VODREN-237767 format. One record per residue: x, y, z of N, C-alpha, C in turn; residue in three letters. Coordinates in steps of 0.1 Angstrom, whole numbers, plus 5000, padded with zeros to 4 digits. Last residue first. Example, Ala and Ser with C-alpha at 12.3 -4.5 7.8 and 13.67 -1.06 7.14 Angstrom:
<nodes>
512849785071513749895071512950005079SER513249435078512349555078513249675078ALA
</nodes>
This chain:
<nodes>
491848295065491648275079490448355084MET492848285041491648205043491248205058LEU493848545021493848505035492648415037ILE492948584996494448554998494748505012PHE490248514976490848554989492348524987PRO488348564952489748544952490448564964ASN486048744972486248684957487848674955VAL484548724999485748764994485848684982ASP481848845017482148765005483548805001VAL480148815051481148875041481548785031SER477648885071477948785062479048865052VAL476548895105477648955095477848855085LEU473848975126474548875118475448955107LEU472349155142473949145144474549045137GLY469849185137470149065145471749065148ASP469149415122468349365134469049285144LYS471149435105470949555114470049515126SER471249185092472449245100472149345110ALA469049145076468949085090470149145098GLU469949295054468649335060468649285075LYS471949135047472049275050471149335058GLN471048905036471548905050471849045055TYR470148955011469348905020469648925034GLN472449064999471249155000470349105011ASP474248854999474448965006473249055009LEU472748674982473048634996473248765005ILE472648824958471248784965471648744980MET475348814953474648954956473248934963LYS475848544947476548624958475748744962LEU474248524926474048454935474648504949THR475548694906474148724910473848644923LYS478048574904478048704910476548744915THR477348314893477848324907477648464912LEU476448234869475348264879476048324893ASN478548154855477848284850476948324861PRO481348004862479948014868479348134866GLU483947814857483147914850481747904857ARG485347704880486047744867485247844861LYS485647704917484847704904485747744892TYR484947654950486047644939485347624926LYS484047814979483547774965484947774957ILE483447765013484647785003484147734990LEU482147905042481947815030482947875020CYS482347935078482747965063482247875054GLN481848105108481747985100482048025087TYR482648215141482748235126482748105119ARG481248405167481648275161481648295147TYR482648655188481648635176482048495170ARG484248765207483048685211482248655201ASN486348845189485548955197484248885200ASN486148565170486948695173485848785179ILE486748225165486048335174486748455176LYS488248075149486948035150486048135158ALA490248105124490048185136488548165142ILE489147935104490547905110490647975124PRO485747855108486947945102488047895111SER484147545104484547655112485647735107VAL482047495075483147455084483647575092SER479247385055479847475064480947435073PRO481847315029481447385041480047335045GLY482647374995483047305009482447375021LEU481847284964481347374974481647304988ILE482947314933483247244943482747334955VAL481047304902481647384912481847304925ALA479847134885481347144883481847224896GLU477247164886477747054894479247054893SER476547524891476547404884477247284891SER474447704915475647674908475647534901LEU472047694930472247804920473547764911LYS472247514950470847494942471247594930SER474447574964474447454957473347454946ARG473547814976474747814966474647684958VAL471647714995471247804984472347804971TYR473347565012472347505003471947584992LYS475047765021475647645014474647595005VAL473047915035473947985025474447875016ILE472347725054471147775046472047825033LYS474747715069474047595062473147635052GLU475047965078476047895069475347785061THR472947965096472948055084473848005074THR473747765115472447745108472447845094SER476147885126476047745120474947745110VAL475348125137476348125127476247995119ALA473248025155472948115144473948115133THR474947875173473947815165473547905154LEU476548075186477147975177476147905168LEU476048405186475348275189476048175179GLN477048625174477448595188476948465192GLU478548555141477448595150477748555164HIS479448555107479848565121478648615129SER480648385077479448425085479748435100VAL482148415046482348405061481048465068THR482948265016481748355023482048315039ILE485348294991485148265005484048345010LEU486148164959485348264966485048214982THR488548094935487948074948487148184951LEU489047914904488848034911488347994925PHE491547674895490147704899490147844904TYR494147664888493147574880491747614884TYR496047814903495247884892494447794885PRO493647744929494247824919495547794916PRO492747394934493047524939493547614926TYR492147104934491247194929491547344934HIS494046914941493246964951492347084948HIS495646874917495046764925493946814934ALA496547134911495547074902494746954910ARG498147184932497147264931496247204921ARG500146984927499346984939498147054939VAL501147064902500446934904499646934915MET502247324909501047314900500347174899MET504547244924503347304931502047304923GLU506147134903505647044913504547114921GLN506347364885505947244881505447154892GLN507647544904506347574897505647444893PHE510147434910508947434921507747454914PHE511447434885510947294891509947314902GLN511647724884510847644874510547504878THR513147814906511647844906510847744895TYR515547714924514947674911513547694912ASP517247774945516547884938516147844924GLN518147584961518647574947518147694939ARG516547634983517947634984518547634970GLY514047604971514547744975515847744976ALA513947314970514147404957514547564959LEU513847254997514947194988515047304975GLN511447385002512747435009513847365003ILE509547264988509747404987510847454992SER509746994994510247054980510347194981TYR511246875023510046935017510446995003HIS513146785038512946715026511846775018GLU513546915060514546955049514146885038PRO512047005084511346925072512346965060THR513047175103512747035107512246945096TYR515747395094514447335093514247195099THR517747675083517447575095515947525093GLN519847755059518447755062518247645073ILE522447985054522047855061520447875064ILE524248115027522948105033522847975042VAL526748345017526348215022525148205028GLU528448524991527548505000527148365005GLY531548714983530448604981529548574993PRO531749064977532148944986531048834983LEU530849254959532249194957532349064965GLN527349194963528549284957529849204955HIS525749034974525049104962526249184955ARG525548844995526548834985526248904972GLY522148795004523448775007524448784994ALA519648844997520148945004521648925005ARG518448594987518848704977519648824984GLY517448475009518748425003519348534994SER514948615010515848635020517348585015VAL513748504985513948654988514948664999GLN513548234990514448284979514748434980THR512048225013513248185014514248225002LEU509748335002510248405011511748365014LEU508948154982509148284978509948364990GLN508547914998509447904987509948064984PHE506448005013507747955020508847965010THR504448044995504948155004506348125010LYS504047774986504447884977505048004986GLU503147655008504547615001504947714992SER500847785014501747785023503147765017SER498347825001499647874994500747875003ARG496547685015497047615003498147694997PHE496847695050496647785038497347705025ASP497347665079496447615072495947705059PRO501047635079499847725081498747645074LEU503447515075502347435082501147525085HIS505147695065504947565057503547495064LEU505947885082504947925073504247795066MET507847765099506647815106505547835094THR510247655088508947585087507747655091ASP512547785088512047775077510547715077ALA513947965112512847865113512147875099SER516148105107516148045119515047935119LEU518548155082517048165084516848055096VAL521148385077520648255085519148265085GLY523548485055522048505060521648375066VAL526448665050525948555057524348585059LEU527348905041527948785036527348665041THR526949235036526349125042526748995033ILE528249465027528949385035528149275041ASN526549605008527749515002528249425012PRO523049565008524149605014525449525012PHE519949585003521149574993522249635000ASP516649495007517949535012519149495005LEU514349374994514749504991516149554997GLY513149195022512849245010513849375007LYS513249095047513448985036513649055024ALA512749235069514149255064514249165051ILE509949205075510349335070511749335066MET509848935088509348965074509949095067GLN512149005113511148925107511048975093THR515749005123514349065121513348955115GLY518849105131517949015135516549065131LEU521949175119520649245118519549115120LEU525149225135523949125131522649195129ILE526849415139527349295131526249205127ASP526749775134526149645142526649535133ALA527549995122527449995136526849875144LYS527750015094528649915102528549925118GLY525950175081527150245087528050155094ASP523849995079524550015068525950085070GLN522949995105523449885100524349895089PHE521850265107522950225116523650095111GLU520050245087521150345085522350295094LYS518150065098518950035087520050115083LEU517350235120517850105123518850055111LEU516150445106517250475115518150355117ARG513950325093515050385085516250405094GLU512450255115512750165104514050205097HIS511950495127512750405134513350295124SER510150665115511550695113512350585116GLY507650645141508050695128509650725127LYS507950325159507850475158508350525145ARG508050055155506550115156506650265155SER510149885154510049995144508650055144THR510249715175511349815176511049915163THR507849565173507949635185509149755183ASP508049435148507149535150507249615162VAL511649445144510349375143509349475147ASP514949405143514049495137512649395136MET517849465163516649385162515549475153ARG521249445160520149535158518849445154ILE523949365180522849315173521849425172VAL527349295181526349425183525149365174LYS529049055200528249085188527449195191ALA530048945224530749045217529949115204GLU528448725231528348855238529048965231PRO527048485219528148575211528048715218LEU525348365238526448275229527448355222ILE523848555249524548475257525648395249LYS522848715230523448785239524448685247GLY521348525215522548565210523548635220LEU519348505234520148385233521448415225GLU518048745232518648705245519648595243GLU517148705205518048835209518848785220GLU515348525206516548505198517648595202VAL513348635221514048505227515448495219LYS512648835204513248875217514148765224GLN511348695184512648765181513348795194THR510048375194509948525192511348585190GLY508748075182509848155187509648285185THR506847755181507047915181508047965188GLY504747455182505847535177505947685179PHE503947175201503647275191504647375191PHE505346825199504746945206504547055195ARG506946535208505846595198505246705204ILE508946355219509246515215508246555205TYR508546105222507646185229507846325228GLU508345895191509145975201508046065208SER507145735173506945705186507845795197ASN507345795146508645725152508345695167CYS504545845137505445795128506645735136GLU503045975158502545835151503645775141PRO504746055188504746075173504045945168CYS502446065216503646015209503446035194ALA500146165221500946185232502446145226ARG498346405198499046265201499946265212PRO495646585203497146595200497646455205VAL492646475185493346515197495046515194VAL490846635158491546515164492246565176SER488446715132489046725145489846615149GLU487446885101487846745108488646795121TYR486647105088486047085100486646955108GLY487647175063486547085063486047055078CYS489447395071488947385058487447305058TYR490947365094489947485090489547495078HIS491047095115491347145102490347265099CYS492447095147491247105139491747135125LYS493346945179493646985166492546995155MET493247025214492946945203493446995189GLN492947135242494247055237493746965225VAL491147305253490647175248491747085242GLY492947565240491847525247491247385242ALA494947545219495347535233494147495242ARG494847385190494047485198494447455212HIS496647365161496647345175495847435182TYR495347265129495847385139495647355153THR496947045105495947075115496547175124LEU497947125072498347085086496947125095SER496446945045496847085053497047055065ILE495046765031496546775028496846925034ASP492346695036492646825029494146845027CYS491846475050491046495038491546615030LYS493446455071493446335062492646375050PRO495546695082494146665080494246555069CYS498746615099497846695087496546635088ASN501246675120500046625120499046705108VAL504546625108503546725112502346665109VAL507846495117506446465112505446595118TYR510446515125509746615115508446605112GLY511646335143511446305128510846405119CYS511846485167512746395162512646365148ASP509846665170511046735168512146625165ARG506846675154507646595162509046645160CYS504246915158505346865151506246785159MET501547125151502047035161503146925152VAL501147475149501147345144501747245152PHE501547725162500147685156500047535151SER503147895171502847795180501547725175SER502248115146503048105160502348005167HIS502648255117502448125122502948095135GLY505448435110504048405105503748265111ARG508048475114507148485125505648455122LYS511048375108509848375100508848375112ASN513948545112512948465121511548485113LEU517248585100515748595097514848495105PHE520048775104519348655108517848685107LEU522748855085521348885086520748755092VAL526148995091525148885090523748935091SER529149145080527849145087526949015081GLN532649115090531549115078530249105086GLN534849095102534349225103533349215093LYS535948825108536248905094535849035093LYS534948775133536248785132536648865118GLU532148755124532548865134534148885133LEU532148545108531848685102532248795111ARG532648325125533648365115533548505109ASP530348345140531648365148532748415137LYS528648255121528448385127529748425134LEU529547985117529748105105529448245112LEU529147865140530547875135530547985126GLU526347885140527047955151528447955146PHE525647725118525247875118526047945128LEU526547455127527047525114526947685115LYS524947425149526447435152527047515139ARG522047635150522747495145524147535147SER520247785175521247785164521947665161PHE518647745195517847765183518847785171MET520047425213519847575211519047605198SER520447165219519147225222518847365218ARG522246925207522247065205520847115206ASN522446655205522446715219522346875220GLY522046525183523546545186523646625199ALA519446545180520046405183521446435188ARG519246815173518646765186519246635190LEU520446795148521046895159520546845172GLU518746645134520046595136520746665147GLU516446835133516346715140517646645143ARG517447025117517547065131517146935140MET519347035090518346955096518446955111ASP519947285069520647225081519247145088VAL521147355037520047335044520347245057ILE523047615023523147485030521847475038GLU523947774994522747765003522947625010VAL525848044981525647894982524647884994THR524248304960524848264972524848104974PRO524948324927524048324936524648274949LEU527648514914527048394917526048404926ALA527348784890527648734904527048604906LYS527248894864527348744866527748704879ASN526649154866528049134867528148974868ASN523349064881524249164874525749114876MET522348704878522548834885523548924876ARG520148574850521448584860521548714866VAL517648574836518148444845519348474853PRO515248744833516648794836517148674844LEU512548744809513348674818514748744820SER509148784803510448854800511448794811LEU506148694788507048674798508448734794LEU503048844787504248824779505448814790GLN499948674796500948764798502248754790TYR498948474781497948584785498848704789VAL500548264776500648354767499648494769LYS500548064794499348044784499448174775LYS502748144810502948024802501848014791LYS501448374822502648404811502748274804ALA499548244838499248314826500148354817ARG501548114855500848024846500048094835ALA502548324867503448244859502548164850PHE500248424881500848504870501648424862SER499748214898498648264889499348334878GLU502048184913501748084904500748114894LEU503948474914502848404920502548304909SER507548464909506248524906505248434912PRO510148554922509448434925507948464922THR511248794916512048684914511348554915ALA509249004896509348924908510448824904SER507049264882508249194885508349114896GLY504849354856504849284870506249204872LEU503949634839505049534842504949484856VAL501549734815501749694830503049594831VAL501349964789501849844795501649844810PRO498150134779499650134782499950004788CYS495550254774496450174765498050184768ASN494150344795495150444790495950384779TYR492450134800491850264797492850344790THR494249934807493549914794492850064790GLN495150044831496050034819495350024807ALA493149994848493450124844494550134831ARG493149704847491949784844492249914839LYS495649654859495349604845494249694840ILE495349774885496449824875496049784861ALA493249604895493049754893494149814883VAL494749364896493549364888493249524885ASP496849444915497049394900495949404892ARG495549504938496049594930496449564917ALA492349354945493849324942494349434933HIS489949464969490549464955492049404956TYR487449484986488549384986489249374973ARG486649794998486549704989487749604987PRO486649595028485849645016486549765012MET489849455037488549475041487849555026GLU492249355026491449255033490249315037GLU493749394993493149455004492149365012GLN496649274980495349244982494749314994LYS499249314983498549384973497149364973TYR500249145001499949275007499349354996SER501448924991499948914993499449054998THR503648954962503248984975501848984980GLU504148914935503648794942503148814957HIS505449134924504049124923503549014930GLU507749294930507449184940506049144936GLU506249594915507449514919507049414931ASP504349684889504249644903505449534906ILE503849984870504749874874504449814888ILE502350124843502150084857503149964861ILE502650394820503150264824502750244840ILE501150634815501950564804502550444808GLY498350814821499250714826499950644813ILE497151064827497751034814498750944815ASN496151154849495151144837495751114824GLU496351054884496851084872495951084860PHE495751004913494751074905495351124890PRO496250674924496850814920496050874910ALA495550414930494450504928494950644925PHE497850294937497350244924496150344920ILE498350344963498950434951498450404939ALA497650134979496650234975497050334965SER500149954982498849934975497950044969ARG502750204981502050074984500850074977ALA504550394956503750374968503350234971GLY505450654936506050524940505350504954VAL504750834907504250784922504750664925VAL505751084886505950954891505450924906VAL505551354881505351264869505151104874LYS503951624898504851524897504551424885VAL501951814895503551874898504451754898GLU499351804892500451754879501751814882LYS497851814913497951934906499051914896ARG497751524921496451614915496751734908GLN500351514932499951434920498851504914ILE500251694952501351704942500751634930LYS498451574969498051694960498951734950ARG499751364977498451334967498251464961TRP501451484994502051414982500851394973GLU499751595011500451685004501051614992ASP498651365022497751445016498551555007TYR500851265036500251185025499351275016LYS501251455055502251425046501551365033GLU498851425070499151535064500151525053GLY499151165082497851205073498251325064ALA502651075078501451125086500351155077SER504050775066503950915064502650965073LEU504250505065505050565073504650715074GLY502550405043501950405056502850485067SER503250615015503250495022502850505036HIS504050754984502850734993503050605001LEU505951014968505950884976504750864986VAL506451154936505651164949505851024955ALA509051294916508451164924507651214936VAL510451494905509051454898508551334905MET512651554920511351634924510151584916GLU514251294908514351404917513051454921GLY514751054894513851164888513651284897PHE516850924905516850944891515951044885ARG516650964932518050994926517851004911GLY514150884937514451034938515651054932LYS514550614931513650674924513950844923PHE516550534950516750514935515850594928ARG515450614975516650674970516750664955ASN513350434978512950574976514150644969VAL514950214982514050224971513650354968MET516250285007517050254994516150254982GLN514050305026514750445021515550405008PRO511650075013512750115023513350245017THR509349945009509350075006510550125015LEU509049665015510149705008510049855003SER506349665030507649625034508849655029ILE504649735009504949835020506049785026GLU505749654977505149614989505649695000PRO505249914952506049814958505449774971VAL504450034921503849994933504949894940LEU504350344903505250204907504750154920VAL503050484874502650464888503550344892ILE503850774854504050634858503650614872ALA502850974826503050954839503050814844GLU504151154796503151074804503551044819LYS505751254778504951344784503951274792GLY507851104767506551114759505651194767ASN509651104789510051164776508751194766ASN508250934807508251084808508551164797ILE508550694793507350744795507250884798VAL511350674796510750674783509350734783GLU511650664823512250774817511650774802GLN510450414828509750534832510150644825ILE512450244816511050244810510250364815SER514450284835514550334821513250344814GLN513350184858513650324857513850384844LEU512949904853511849994856512250144854TYR515549834848514549834837513349924840ILE516649864872517049954863516149954851GLU515249654888514949814891515449904880THR516349444879515049464875514749614877LYS518849304884518649434878517449474872GLY519149084897519549074882519149194875SER518749034925519949104921520149094906GLY517148724922517248834929518648894926THR515948674885516448634899516748734907VAL512948784871514448794873515048754886GLY510348834850510848724860512348724862TYR507949044844509549044844510048944855LEU505249004823505748944836507348944836LEU503349254810504549184810504849134823PHE500449314792500949284807502249214804VAL499549584772500149464771500549454788GLU498249824751498249774764498649634764HIS500350044733499749924734499349874746GLU501950284721500550304730499750164730ARG504150244710503050224701501650234709THR505850304731505850374719504550364710GLN505350104749505050244753505050324740ILE505949874736504549884740504150034743ALA508749904733507849904721506349944725HIS509549894760509650024753508850024740LEU508949614762508249724771508349864763ILE510649494745509249484742508449574750PRO513349564756512849614742511149604741THR514049484781513349604781512649634767ILE515049224777513849234783513149384783ALA517249284763516349194755514949214763LYS518849444780518449494768517249414761GLU519149254801518449354803517949424790GLN520949074787519749024792518649144794ALA523149244782522449204772521049154775LYS522849524805523449414801522549354789THR522949884802522149774804523049644799LEU524550144821524450064809523849934811PRO522050354841523250264840523350194826LEU521250704840520850564837522350484835PRO522350914867522050884854521750724852GLY521451034899522050944892521550924877ARG521851274925521151254912522051154904ARG521351194957522451204946521851184934GLU519451374979519351264969520351294959PHE519551415012520151465000520151354991HIS516951465034517851385026518451455014HIS515151615048516651615054517451515045ASP512851595035513551715033515051725038LYS510951395030512451375026513251485027PHE508551475036509051375044510551335041PRO507551805036508351705027509051595037ASP504751985038505551885045506251785036ARG504952305032504552195024505552065032TYR504252495060505152445052504652325044ILE501752745063502152595067503052555056GLU501953085069502052975059502552835066LYS500353375074500953245082500853125071VAL501453695064500553565062501353465070THR501054045061501753945069500853805067GLU501554225034500754175043501454065050ALA502054575019502654445024501554385032LEU500354785014501354745004502054615007LEU498554895033498054795022499154775011ASN499555045053499255115040498855015028LYS500054855071498754945074498455025061ASN502354755062501154665060499854755063SER504054955068503854935054502554845054LEU504054925097503455055089503255025076ALA504954675100503454705103503054825096LYS507854705092506854615085505354645088ILE508554885113508654925099507754845090THR508154715136507154835134507254895120SER510154535136508754495132507854605129LEU512954695119512254645130510854605126SER515854555098514754645102513954605113VAL517954415087518154485099517154595103ASN517754275065517654405063517954505077LEU518053995076518854055064518854205062GLU516154005098517553985101518454045087ALA513654055085514054145096515654125098ILE513753835067513553975062514154055072LEU513753605083514753635074514753775069LYS511253635097512453635105513853675095ARG509453615076509453745083510953755091MET510253485043509953455057510353585066GLU508553635016509853595023509353575038VAL506953614983506953614997508253585003GLU508453814957507453714962507853704977HIS510053984940508654024943507853894946PRO512954124950512353974952510853974952HIS513254374941514154294935513654144938ASN511054504954510954524940512054424934ILE511454424979510354354974510454374959PHE513654594986513754454987512754374979TYR512354834984513254814974513554654974GLU510754805007510154814993510954784983LEU512854835025511954705025511354705011VAL513855075021514754975020513854855019GLN511655255028512055245014512955115012LYS511655195056510555165048510955145033GLN514155315063513955185064512755125056LYS513655595056514655515048514455365049GLN511855835058511455675059512255575052ALA512656085054513156015067512855875069ASN511456155031512956145030513356055042ALA508055995026508956105030510556055030PRO507255824996507555815010508255935014LEU506755834968505655904978506355914991ARG508755654957508655804954507855884964GLN507655414966508955464971509055614969ILE505355404951505155424966506455474971GLU506355354927505555464928505455504942VAL507355104931508355214927507655334930LEU505154944937506054964946506955094944LEU503854944911503155034921504255054934ASP505854784898505354914893504755014904GLU505354534912506654614912506354764908LYS501954524927503054494918504254574918SER501054464962500954534948502154474940VAL501654324983500254314978500054384965LEU504254094992503754224987502554204982PRO504353915025504053925010503754065003ILE506153755049505453885044505353885029ILE505253485070505753545059505253685056TYR505653275097505153395093505953445081LYS504852925097505853035097505153165092MET504052625116503552745107504752855108GLN504052305121504852405120504352515111LYS500852165133502252165127502852285124LYS498452175142499352195151500752205145LYS496852075119496952215123498052255134VAL496751825115497851885108497952035115ARG494851695128496151655133497151745127GLU492851805113492951855128494351805132LYS494051945084493551815090493751855105VAL493152175063493952175075493352055084LEU493352205030492652125040493552125052TYR492952485008493752395016493052325027VAL492352584975491652524987492752444994VAL493552884959493452734961492852704976GLU493453134932493253084945493352934947LEU494453154907494753254916494453204930LEU493752964885494952934893495353044904GLY491253004874492453084868493653054874LYS489852854892489852794878491052874871ALA489853024914490652914914490752854900ALA488053214904489453264906490353134907GLU485853074904486253124891487653164892ARG485453014931485752894921486352954908GLN484953264942486253204944486653094935LEU482353294932483553384927484853314931HIS480953074943481153094929482353184924PRO481353154973482053034966482153054951VAL480253384985481253414975481953284969ILE478353395008477853364994478853384982GLY479053415034479253535026478753515011ASN478853135042478153235047478053365039LYS481153055024479752995023478653095029ILE483253165037483053195022481453165020ALA482953065063482853215061482453235045ASP483552805058482352835063482052985062ASP486452825049485452785040483952825044TRP488253115057487452995063486552955053ASP490953225042489753255045489053105048LEU494253355053493353215048491853265051MET495953655046495653535053494853435046GLY496453895034497253775030496853645037GLY494554085043495954065052496553945046ASN492854075022493654175023494954165032LYS491053875016492353845016493353955017PHE488454005018488953855025490353825025TYR488454245004488354235019488754105025PRO488754144976489954214985489754215000HIS486754054962487253974971488554024980LEU485754264948484954224957485554124968ASN487954324928487654404941486954344953LEU489654014918488654114917488354194930PRO493354004921491953934925490854054921LEU495554124918495154034906493953984910ASP496154274941495654344930495254254917SER497254074957495754114959495354194948LEU499253854937498953964946497553994946TYR500753534937499553604934499453724942VAL502653344945502953444935501653544931GLY500553074951501853124952502053234941GLU497053164958498053084953499453144953ALA495353264987495853304974497053214970MET493153005001494253105002494653164988LYS490652875021490952905007492153015009VAL490152565042490452725039490652745025LYS488652365063488852385050489052535049LYS489652105087489252245085489552285069GLU488351775092489351875088488752005086TYR488651445101487951575105488851675100LYS489351245070489351285085488551415089ALA489251215045488151155052488151185067LYS491351345035490051375028488951315036LEU493551215046493151365050491851415046ALA493850985033493050985047492751125051ALA493251004998494050995010493351035024PRO490850804978491350934984492250924996LEU489850574972490750624964491450744968MET488250464990489450404991490450484981VAL485850614983486650664996488050594994GLN484850464962485250604960486150634972PHE484250224974485050224962485650364960ALA482450284994483750234997484850254987PHE480150374976480750454987482350414991ILE479450124965480250224957480750324966LYS480249824983479449934981480150044974PHE481249524965481349624976480549744974SER482049304950480849304955480849394967LEU484249364932484549314947483449294955THR483249434910483949314910484349274923ASN481549654915480949524909481749414911GLU483249824925482149794935481649674928ALA484949864904485549814916484549754925LEU483249984884483949854882484449784894TRP482850224898481650134893482249994891ASP485450334901484650304911483550194909GLY486050384872486750264879486050224893LEU484550614867484150474862484750354868LYS485950774884484650754888484050624881ILE488450774873488350714887486950684890LEU487850914848488250774849488150704862GLU487151174858486051074851486550944851ASP488751204890488551244877487551144870ASN487951344922488051214914487951264898LEU487751594932488851514938489051374930VAL487151884913486851754916488051674922PRO487452194933487652124919487551974922GLU486552284956486452384945486652314930LEU484452094976485652104970485452234959ASP482052054988483052054997484452074990MET478952254983480152164978481152174988PRO475752205000476952274997478152194992GLU473152084998473452185008474552275004VAL470852024971472052004977472552124986LEU467352004978468352074974469752024981GLU465151734966465751804977466951884972ARG462451694944463751704947464151784958LEU459951494937460151594946461751584950LYS460151304915459151404915459651524924LYS462651184893462251214908461251324907VAL463751154869462451104871461851124885GLU465451444854465251344865463951294865THR467851644836466351584838466451484848THR470251734833469151834834467851774837SER473251654854472251624843471151744843LYS476251514863475551644864474651634852VAL477551254885476951314871476251414874GLU478451194908478951104897478551164884ILE479551344938478751364925479351284915VAL479451184970480251214956479451234945PHE478851315003478551224990479451254979GLY478051365037478851375026478551285015GLN474851485051476151385050476851415038ILE472751565077473451615064474651525063LYS469351395086470951465088471451505075ARG466951295082466951415090468551495090PRO467451215048466751185060466851325068GLY470051405039469651265037468851225050PHE471451675021470451635032470051485029PRO474951685014473451665010472651625021VAL477751825004477051785014475651785010ILE480151664980479251774983478451724996VAL483151644960482351604972481351704976ARG483351584924483351674936482651604948MET482851414902484051404911484251484923GLY481051654881481451524886482751494893PRO480651994897481151894886481251764891GLN479152294903479152164907479752074894ILE479352564891480552504897480452364900MET477052684883478152684873479352604878ASP475252654905475052584893476252574883GLU475252754929476252654927476152604913TRP472952934931474352994933475552884930GLN470852754926471152854915472552904918LYS471352414937470852554939471552654930PRO470652134922471752224924471152354926VAL468751874935468551984927469852074932LEU469851524933469551654942469651774932TYR469351174933469351314925469051424935ASP471550924941470451004946470451124940PHE472750594929472950744930471450814934ALA473150344955472850374942472850544942LYS472850214980473950184971473650214957ASP470950204999471550324995472650324986THR470249935004469250044999469750164994GLN472649845013472149795000471149894995LYS475050085026473949985028473249955014ALA476850335038477150205032475950105035PRO476450635030475650545039475850415032VAL477150885015478050795025477150735035ASP475750864982475750914995476650825005VAL476350984950476550844959476750894973ILE474251194931475151164943475151024949VAL473751374905473451244910474651224919SER472251694903473451634905473051494911ALA470751904878470551804889471851714891ILE469752234871470852134871470652024882LYS467852404848467952344862468952234860MET
</nodes>
């Protein structure tokens, strides 16, 4: 007797464990760990993941598993173990941990079919399966189950003769083509030609074609090439020699691209020095975390590519993560250009079907390299040789819903399993990573200069308070306007960057740049239009908006925010001759539009590229000689202890877009707080100085990397319930943790109400708290029972990146 331990798809405390099911006789040989199955649970039938197959159980009365959903496991052993680790570390349910590893197509509504694998003939299959595949078509999974032939199908699938395809509802409508396939071998076709009567010339011609091309051919192509009629083909398929099959084309999101194959480039001395320890770790199979810290344009990508080449030469696989934002066509070009068909690309721009096809290529070992955003870290490889995380400081590597994992932690965990290196690359590493490199937890590799010793662009910081005093009320400083005009005359291109994070949310004096801060937390107060007041989202301090600036008594004190459309309109007024391409959420929401707009800009069809976050990264165009940052401040005054770090990173990244080739670059940063160290030091691209200064601030206020953080958020439709629950939680946490832990709260969340639910929070800062995980689990268990009755929601984010 065989028993399957199954994690069922019911995310709740009571069901967050494996349930045992008896495997019915007919499935005994096929059920394996990592497969999805359908099991009875209470009155209904639900999906689950098999995590173990065993022969004994403590359970007295076993229910039988209903049916398998896969012919082969969708999760390998390593990913099953990783799921346990993920659930434990992010305090999430196991079912969420497994689901996050699979492409959306395996979670969507889907139809499941079985078909003959490429190049397989009917005669290769056992006789009992001939009736199901004799017309070369696909067999419905439900029919296979009804007819009791799944174990037979599985045996043939194990030999590579059959395969399962998922037709996602969204995918079924996709392009299908009719193909003709030979059902018998070359030898049998020769025999049949002899048997045909002399007047069946056309039929002979078709059979001869298949002797020379013994694989499937598109019907239209066959008819056109041989000039035969449909009835000729029908006659041959009636004799069971040929079959007509409908085939869905492997959707290749890059089929219209021609990727020029490129060989490795010669390395500079600095690159040689940086790559040597990485190659050594690959050869000696050592797990080591490298922080590759290189200024913008210093050639980090080439180091990634040559390291991956070494891994492929050793017969292993590579995972490369890049932020969603910088999965630009350029990035894909570099990898596809170097490794061609060996690369699978996973990102949110692909349809569910395209993602599933790319994932299947990985699972079938058809590719060696995966390039993708955060979730690509779960690529089902089984022989990983290197994991690379580019722009490792990006906050998008942290998932904001369950399981709340950080891709960097998962990468390090997987790399430990495979004894391979992890490379974290950035021009502006996160403080946590740089601090770890300083403590020798990570190995620091530096690329201090740009390729070909190109100078970093010259940066000028313009004080917008001065512009206002000089009577310039436009959003463009006089200097930026002059330079934009100059670039138009020289036929060079400019990039204008509008930092859209943080909208109208802080209060600032336009005369002296004073921003209203919380007296206890050293973080800007957030403006609330309702009630015209300002609040601190950390400790709950409140204040009214002053009529005049407390520093200089000016009445120009107000809240802030500008949109891209507004900038585009103003550009139209002051530079009517300039062609502008705007890139923001509105203009890039349609599939492929991101790429189309960048292509137009690259081809010189526009003079100015205006955009938000998405243009800050990865762009490398030779003709860009000017970058203008319209509002350096919007991020600085967000209620977030990382706001200075994010501002510094962003300004450095944007500046790095200028002057990357022959022409020198200039950068103009417009700001109302030019004296702020993050803006000053980004202007000089001085990361080391920034790191030292910011670390002092973090130390003084008990923030990472000196302390860890955990954020508990409580929400409820009744304000009093939210407040009193948070109070209870804070009291409980205080009783369980040491006096070293700093526990802030209860305070109102930065976004105090979402969907008519009030939100309160508690922030814990700590160094070593052995009881913390147990305490947090107790809290979650306790309130999860109430959640179903009362609508109370309690969530815990360990090492949060967004404190909103």
